[in-house]
N, C-alpha and C positions, 0 to 999 in steps of 0.2 A: 781539726785541731782539738776538738773536745774528745774525739775517739782516741787520739794519741795520749792525752792526759789520763783518760780512763784506763787505757791499756797499761800505762806505766804504774798507776796506782794498783791495778789488779795484779801486776807482776810482783810488786813489792809485797802485797798481801799474800799471794800464793807462795812466795819464797819463805816468808815468815811462818806460814802454816805448815809447810813441809819441814822446815827446820825444827819447829816445835814437836812434830811427830817423830822426827829422827832422834830426838833426845832420849827416848825410851828404848831404842833398839840395842840389842846385845852386840858387843864388839866382836865376839867370836863369829857371828854370822857374816861379818864383812870380810873375814879371811877364810871363808869356805867351811865354816862350822855347820853342824847339823841343826837346822831349825825346824824339826819335824813336829813340834807340838803346836796345837791350835789354841789360840786364846781369843776370847770374844772381847770386843770393845765395850766399855761401859762408861756412863757418866760423861765427864768433860772430854774424854778421849773419843767417844763416839760422836759428840757434837763437833769436835775439831775435825774429825775425818769427813763428816758430812759437809762442813763448811769448806774444806779443801776441795772436795769434789765440785761443789757449787761454784767456787771461785775459778777452778780450772775450766769449767764449762763456759762461764762468763768471759774468761780470758780468750778462749778459743773463738767464741762468738764475736767478740770485738775485733780480734785479729782478722777473722774472715770478712767481717763487715768493712773494716778499714782497708783491706786489700781489694775488695770489690768496688768501693767508692773512691779510691784514690786514682787520679788521672795521671 
């Protein structure tokens, strides 16, 4: 029960973090445009990226734990 609630909360946080990152993407890249330049993440963008990775790992871990302990 607790794992289910935690997984839903992590799913909502992960969705929000991904949507916040997608806000800065270029529309031309979505339609096959050339995205050949490299840009480093700095400041809040870097922290948001790291938080997204951590939330994704926690979500995967809770999903795996939930599937192993569900009868």
